[in-house]
DRENVO-206557 format. One record per residue (C-alpha): residue number from 0; chain; x, y, z. Coordinates in steps of 0.1 Angstrom, whole numbers, plus 5000, padded with zeros to 4 digits. Layout:
! DRENVO-206557
REC; NUM; A; X; Y; Z
...
//
This chain:
! DRENVO-206557
REC; 0; A; 0404; 5221; 8142
REC; 1; A; 0374; 5204; 8156
REC; 2; A; 0366; 5187; 8123
REC; 3; A; 0401; 5172; 8122
REC; 4; A; 0399; 5162; 8159
REC; 5; A; 0365; 5146; 8155
REC; 6; A; 0377; 5126; 8125
REC; 7; A; 0407; 5113; 8145
REC; 8; A; 0385; 5105; 8175
REC; 9; A; 0361; 5086; 8152
REC; 10; A; 0389; 5063; 8142
REC; 11; A; 0396; 5055; 8178
REC; 12; A; 0365; 5057; 8199
REC; 13; A; 0335; 5056; 8176
REC; 14; A; 0325; 5024; 8193
REC; 15; A; 0336; 5035; 8227
REC; 16; A; 0365; 5025; 8249
REC; 17; A; 0355; 4990; 8260
REC; 18; A; 0385; 4986; 8284
REC; 19; A; 0380; 5018; 8303
REC; 20; A; 0342; 5016; 8303
REC; 21; A; 0343; 4981; 8316
REC; 22; A; 0370; 4984; 8343
REC; 23; A; 0372; 5021; 8354
REC; 24; A; 0345; 5032; 8378
REC; 25; A; 0326; 5062; 8363
REC; 26; A; 0331; 5083; 8394
REC; 27; A; 0369; 5077; 8396
REC; 28; A; 0388; 5110; 8392
REC; 29; A; 0425; 5118; 8387
REC; 30; A; 0451; 5140; 8372
REC; 31; A; 0473; 5132; 8342
REC; 32; A; 0505; 5149; 8329
REC; 33; A; 0516; 5150; 8293
REC; 34; A; 0553; 5144; 8299
REC; 35; A; 0582; 5151; 8276
REC; 36; A; 0605; 5121; 8272
REC; 37; A; 0629; 5137; 8247
REC; 38; A; 0644; 5171; 8239
REC; 39; A; 0627; 5192; 8213
REC; 40; A; 0602; 5220; 8204
REC; 41; A; 0567; 5216; 8216
REC; 42; A; 0538; 5222; 8192
REC; 43; A; 0501; 5212; 8193
REC; 44; A; 0492; 5219; 8229
REC; 45; A; 0460; 5236; 8219
REC; 46; A; 0451; 5206; 8197
REC; 47; A; 0458; 5181; 8224
REC; 48; A; 0439; 5201; 8249
REC; 49; A; 0409; 5203; 8226
REC; 50; A; 0409; 5165; 8221
REC; 51; A; 0403; 5161; 8258
REC; 52; A; 0376; 5187; 8258
REC; 53; A; 0358; 5171; 8228
REC; 54; A; 0358; 5138; 8247
REC; 55; A; 0346; 5153; 8280
REC; 56; A; 0340; 5191; 8283
REC; 57; A; 0342; 5188; 8321
REC; 58; A; 0379; 5179; 8320
REC; 59; A; 0402; 5207; 8334
REC; 60; A; 0431; 5214; 8312
REC; 61; A; 0462; 5235; 8321
REC; 62; A; 0489; 5242; 8295
REC; 63; A; 0522; 5246; 8313
REC; 64; A; 0545; 5250; 8283
REC; 65; A; 0534; 5270; 8253
REC; 66; A; 0539; 5260; 8217
REC; 67; A; 0574; 5270; 8204
REC; 68; A; 0592; 5265; 8237
REC; 69; A; 0621; 5241; 8241
REC; 70; A; 0614; 5210; 8262
REC; 71; A; 0636; 5184; 8278
REC; 72; A; 0629; 5150; 8293
REC; 73; A; 0608; 5153; 8325
REC; 74; A; 0591; 5185; 8315
REC; 75; A; 0553; 5185; 8321
REC; 76; A; 0537; 5201; 8291
REC; 77; A; 0500; 5199; 8299
REC; 78; A; 0480; 5186; 8328
REC; 79; A; 0444; 5171; 8326
REC; 80; A; 0422; 5166; 8356
REC; 81; A; 0388; 5149; 8359
REC; 82; A; 0372; 5116; 8351
REC; 83; A; 0398; 5089; 8346
REC; 84; A; 0378; 5071; 8320
REC; 85; A; 0375; 5103; 8299
REC; 86; A; 0413; 5110; 8302
REC; 87; A; 0421; 5074; 8291
REC; 88; A; 0396; 5076; 8262
REC; 89; A; 0413; 5107; 8248
REC; 90; A; 0449; 5098; 8256
REC; 91; A; 0461; 5082; 8224
REC; 92; A; 0445; 5107; 8200
REC; 93; A; 0458; 5137; 8220
REC; 94; A; 0493; 5122; 8221
REC; 95; A; 0492; 5114; 8184
REC; 96; A; 0486; 5151; 8176
REC; 97; A; 0511; 5164; 8202
REC; 98; A; 0539; 5140; 8193
REC; 99; A; 0534; 5145; 8155
REC; 100; A; 0533; 5183; 8156
REC; 101; A; 0562; 5185; 8181
REC; 102; A; 0583; 5163; 8159
REC; 103; A; 0577; 5185; 8129
REC; 104; A; 0585; 5217; 8149
REC; 105; A; 0616; 5201; 8163
REC; 106; A; 0629; 5190; 8129
REC; 107; A; 0621; 5224; 8114
REC; 108; A; 0640; 5241; 8142
REC; 109; A; 0671; 5220; 8134
REC; 110; A; 0670; 5231; 8097
REC; 111; A; 0665; 5268; 8107
REC; 112; A; 0694; 5266; 8131
REC; 113; A; 0716; 5252; 8104
REC; 114; A; 0711; 5283; 8082
REC; 115; A; 0713; 5308; 8110
REC; 116; A; 0729; 5341; 8099
REC; 117; A; 0722; 5336; 8063
REC; 118; A; 0694; 5351; 8042
REC; 119; A; 0677; 5319; 8030
REC; 120; A; 0644; 5310; 8046
REC; 121; A; 0632; 5274; 8053
REC; 122; A; 0599; 5265; 8036
REC; 123; A; 0577; 5234; 8038
REC; 124; A; 0559; 5218; 8009
REC; 125; A; 0525; 5201; 8001
REC; 126; A; 0540; 5167; 8011
REC; 127; A; 0518; 5166; 8041
REC; 128; A; 0496; 5139; 8058
REC; 129; A; 0462; 5139; 8040
REC; 130; A; 0437; 5158; 8062
REC; 131; A; 0464; 5172; 8085
REC; 132; A; 0480; 5199; 8063
REC; 133; A; 0468; 5229; 8082
REC; 134; A; 0481; 5215; 8115
REC; 135; A; 0514; 5203; 8101
REC; 136; A; 0521; 5236; 8084
REC; 137; A; 0513; 5253; 8117
REC; 138; A; 0539; 5231; 8133
REC; 139; A; 0565; 5242; 8107
REC; 140; A; 0559; 5279; 8117
REC; 141; A; 0562; 5270; 8153
REC; 142; A; 0596; 5255; 8145
REC; 143; A; 0607; 5288; 8128
REC; 144; A; 0600; 5278; 8092
REC; 145; A; 0577; 5294; 8067
REC; 146; A; 0548; 5280; 8047
REC; 147; A; 0550; 5275; 8009
REC; 148; A; 0516; 5269; 7992
REC; 149; A; 0488; 5258; 8014
REC; 150; A; 0469; 5246; 7984
REC; 151; A; 0470; 5246; 7946
REC; 152; A; 0452; 5280; 7944
REC; 153; A; 0479; 5299; 7963
REC; 154; A; 0504; 5302; 7935
REC; 155; A; 0511; 5291; 7899
REC; 156; A; 0539; 5266; 7903
REC; 157; A; 0550; 5252; 7869
REC; 158; A; 0567; 5219; 7875
REC; 159; A; 0584; 5193; 7853
REC; 160; A; 0552; 5175; 7844
REC; 161; A; 0535; 5208; 7834
REC; 162; A; 0565; 5216; 7813
REC; 163; A; 0565; 5182; 7797
REC; 164; A; 0529; 5184; 7788
REC; 165; A; 0531; 5219; 7773
REC; 166; A; 0564; 5213; 7755
REC; 167; A; 0546; 5185; 7736
REC; 168; A; 0524; 5213; 7721
REC; 169; A; 0555; 5231; 7708
REC; 170; A; 0558; 5257; 7736
REC; 171; A; 0592; 5267; 7750
REC; 172; A; 0598; 5272; 7787
REC; 173; A; 0599; 5310; 7781
REC; 174; A; 0566; 5308; 7762
REC; 175; A; 0550; 5288; 7791
REC; 176; A; 0561; 5313; 7817
REC; 177; A; 0550; 5343; 7796
REC; 178; A; 0515; 5328; 7791
REC; 179; A; 0513; 5320; 7828
REC; 180; A; 0522; 5356; 7837
REC; 181; A; 0496; 5369; 7813
REC; 182; A; 0468; 5347; 7825
REC; 183; A; 0476; 5345; 7862
REC; 184; A; 0448; 5359; 7884
REC; 185; A; 0456; 5392; 7900
REC; 186; A; 0480; 5388; 7930
REC; 187; A; 0490; 5353; 7920
REC; 188; A; 0528; 5348; 7916
REC; 189; A; 0543; 5325; 7890
REC; 190; A; 0570; 5301; 7899
REC; 191; A; 0587; 5277; 7876
REC; 192; A; 0609; 5247; 7882
REC; 193; A; 0642; 5246; 7863
REC; 194; A; 0670; 5220; 7863
REC; 195; A; 0699; 5240; 7847
REC; 196; A; 0712; 5275; 7839
REC; 197; A; 0697; 5276; 7804
REC; 198; A; 0662; 5269; 7817
REC; 199; A; 0667; 5295; 7844
REC; 200; A; 0676; 5321; 7817
REC; 201; A; 0644; 5312; 7799
REC; 202; A; 0624; 5316; 7831
REC; 203; A; 0639; 5350; 7836
REC; 204; A; 0631; 5360; 7800
REC; 205; A; 0595; 5348; 7805
REC; 206; A; 0590; 5370; 7835
REC; 207; A; 0589; 5344; 7863
REC; 208; A; 0584; 5358; 7898
REC; 209; A; 0602; 5329; 7915
REC; 210; A; 0626; 5303; 7900
REC; 211; A; 0629; 5269; 7917
REC; 212; A; 0663; 5253; 7913
REC; 213; A; 0655; 5216; 7913
REC; 214; A; 0681; 5190; 7924
REC; 215; A; 0711; 5213; 7917
REC; 216; A; 0744; 5211; 7935
REC; 217; A; 0752; 5242; 7957
REC; 218; A; 0778; 5251; 7931
REC; 219; A; 0753; 5251; 7903
REC; 220; A; 0728; 5270; 7924
REC; 221; A; 0755; 5297; 7930
REC; 222; A; 0761; 5302; 7893
REC; 223; A; 0724; 5304; 7885
REC; 224; A; 0716; 5328; 7914
REC; 225; A; 0743; 5351; 7902
REC; 226; A; 0725; 5354; 7868
REC; 227; A; 0690; 5360; 7882
REC; 228; A; 0682; 5397; 7884
REC; 229; A; 0663; 5413; 7913
REC; 230; A; 0634; 5412; 7921
REC; 231; A; 0631; 5376; 7909
REC; 232; A; 0634; 5352; 7939
REC; 233; A; 0651; 5318; 7938
REC; 234; A; 0642; 5287; 7957
REC; 235; A; 0663; 5255; 7962
REC; 236; A; 0645; 5222; 7962
REC; 237; A; 0653; 5185; 7960
REC; 238; A; 0680; 5164; 7978
REC; 239; A; 0683; 5188; 8007
REC; 240; A; 0692; 5175; 8041
REC; 241; A; 0707; 5186; 8074
REC; 242; A; 0742; 5178; 8061
REC; 243; A; 0740; 5201; 8031
REC; 244; A; 0714; 5227; 8039
REC; 245; A; 0739; 5253; 8050
REC; 246; A; 0759; 5249; 8018
REC; 247; A; 0727; 5254; 7998
REC; 248; A; 0718; 5285; 8018
REC; 249; A; 0753; 5299; 8011
REC; 250; A; 0746; 5297; 7974
REC; 251; A; 0725; 5328; 7978
REC; 252; A; 0690; 5314; 7973
REC; 253; A; 0661; 5332; 7989
REC; 254; A; 0642; 5301; 8000
REC; 255; A; 0649; 5264; 8006
REC; 256; A; 0618; 5241; 8004
REC; 257; A; 0621; 5208; 8023
REC; 258; A; 0594; 5181; 8020
REC; 259; A; 0611; 5161; 8048
REC; 260; A; 0598; 5187; 8074
REC; 261; A; 0564; 5171; 8071
REC; 262; A; 0568; 5137; 8054
REC; 263; A; 0597; 5124; 8073
REC; 264; A; 0598; 5141; 8107
REC; 265; A; 0601; 5116; 8136
REC; 266; A; 0575; 5120; 8163
REC; 267; A; 0587; 5135; 8196
REC; 268; A; 0586; 5111; 8225
REC; 269; A; 0558; 5124; 8248
REC; 270; A; 0536; 5102; 8271
REC; 271; A; 0508; 5105; 8295
REC; 272; A; 0513; 5096; 8331
REC; 273; A; 0482; 5092; 8353
REC; 274; A; 0486; 5101; 8390
REC; 275; A; 0470; 5079; 8417
REC; 276; A; 0433; 5087; 8415
REC; 277; A; 0407; 5087; 8443
REC; 278; A; 0369; 5083; 8442
REC; 279; A; 0350; 5116; 8446
//
């Protein structure tokens, strides 16, 4: 986390904070509140707190609302006390993390709520902000979702471009999956992306552990799922939004992966309010 935070701070204050350093007396102290301006799920309080500490270890941080809790406008999430110049130097970077991660957690929670009572689990994808994947996937978990692959070494996921490249060598989808299963390192599952029922049957014949149903309608998914034997799992992906996610879940799939959780989540409105400060 410190590596990610230091990189973010380097973008903002590597040459100092000319405004605060010029105008704010070094001895001036105060207290700031990170204040919710919208309703949602908070995530990233530890990251935001750590930003302030990286800027100035003497700052006193109090987390009033823990990650995963619901917040509403007016709620004070975190308070920071100490040198005003240090608080202002860390303000934007801390808020960027807290707003971004809370936005992801909030959107994830909306998807999870839409499939409540059904077996399907909401997954994220690798469509994350470069350098922030570990934090963004953490926010998905805070919102009640689950993580798909953290990196390419987690699972063998045979997608359309892999299939296209290998089919050019004369291999069928069944052959590709069978080879993957034979060569996969111990403990590594094999998932394959399919676009129709015939491809799904080939994936089953090849021994796939998970079958990804790509850009199918809920009706198509239902037909395919009914033909997939246990213990093979099914995952829906592509074209899924808040309007159709419940219908997708009702098809009987085990997982629903949604790139929008991380690549399109709006930030949650949170700001920093500095209380009147006094010289020590």
